[in-house]
ROZA-404100 format. One record per residue (C-alpha): residue in one letter; x, y, z. Coordinates in steps of 0.1 Angstrom, whole numbers, plus 5000, padded with zeros to 4 digits. Layout:
<sites>
AXYZ/...
</sites>
This chain:
<sites>
X543153204902/X539553314909/X538353134878/X539652804891/X537452834922/X534352964904/X533852664881/X533552404909/X531352654929/X529052694899/X528852324893/X528152264930/X525352534929/X523852374899/X523852024916/X522252174947/X519452324926/X518851994909/X518751814942/X516152064956/X513952044925/X514151664927/X513151654963/X510251884957/X508951654930/X509551344951/X506251384970/X504551314937/X506250974933/X503350824954/X500950924926/X502550694900/X499550554882/X499050184881/X498049994850/X495849784872/X493450064881/X489949954868/X490949594864/X490249294885/X492649204914/X495248954902/X494148604909/X496048444939/X495548194966/X498348174992/X498648075028/X497848325055/X500248455081/X498048345109/X497547985097/X499547825069/X496847565065/X494347835054/X494648035023/X493648385014/X492448434978/X491448704954/X487848564955/X487548694991/X487849054979/X484549044961/X481249154976/X482649434998/X484749754995/X488149695011/X491749795013/X494649565005/X497849665022/X501249525011/X503549515042/X506549355057/X508049345092/X511449475078/X509749775062/X510450095082/X507750285063/X505150015072/X505750085108/X504950455102/X501550385087/X500550085109/X498850285136/X496650445110/X495750105096/X494749995131/X492650305135/X490950245101/X490149885111/X488650005144/X486350235123/X485049925104/X487149955072/X487849605058/X491549575055/X493449275041/X497149235040/X499749075018/X502949015038/X505649065012/X508948865012/X509048825050/X509848545073/X506748395089/X508048425124/X508848795119/X505448875103/X503648705132/X505848885158/X505149225140/X501349175142/X501649065178/X503649365188/X501949635168/X498349505164/X496649325136/X494349545115/X493949275088/X490849055084/X493348815067/X496948865056/X498548645030/X502148525034/X503848605001/X507348475009/X508348444972/X507048784962/X505248644932/X501848764943/X503249114949/X504749114915/X501349024900/X499949334919/X502649554904/X504249624937/X507249854936/X508049804973/X506449815006/X504149965018/X501549994990/X497850014996/X494949944971/X491250024973/X489149744960/X485549784951/X482749524958/X483249364924/X486949294931/X488249574909/X491249784918/X490050144921/X493150314936/X496750244944/X498850434969/X502550384968/X504450445000/X503150495035/X499650625040/X499450945061/X496451095077/X496051345048/X495951065023/X493250885043/X491151195048/X491551335013/X491651024991/X491050685007/X487950755029/X486150965003/X486750694977/X485550415001/X482450615009/X481750674971/X482250304964/X479950194992/X477250444980/X477550294945/X477249944959/X474050034979/X472550204949/X473249904927/X471749674953/X468449874956/
</sites>
């Protein structure tokens, strides 16, 4: 009789251990390397969220160090990182957005309600541009150097530690490299 109860208990314990190990490793999912690192940003030219008569293109990402943030109004994680993006924009960091598979009215409402940290935000209703960028989902953030090359990809919401430990040091390094090259 005891043997009948021990087998399910052992199986349950084993599954709990697998779950705990999986959750502990889950924090490293954000560090999935992108095959686009060190390559030019994918070419695109699509309408902006603010004005469908104006386009935002890959050419605009050249000449300056910037962030590109893939976002959507329906994305809960995007809301979690949005105040940090607003703070970065206030610090003078160039941030561009790609609004991914979102209705235009919802995207505009989101920016109106939560603030707009983006110099420009493209409206990628089809998701085609996001696919070209290798987007797994929203949010994702890329650091782009002044030559239009992707230097870093962050999958998932950016937290303050990510900004302090990875994003800002890389931005400062890239700006220093740009100044050195220009002098």
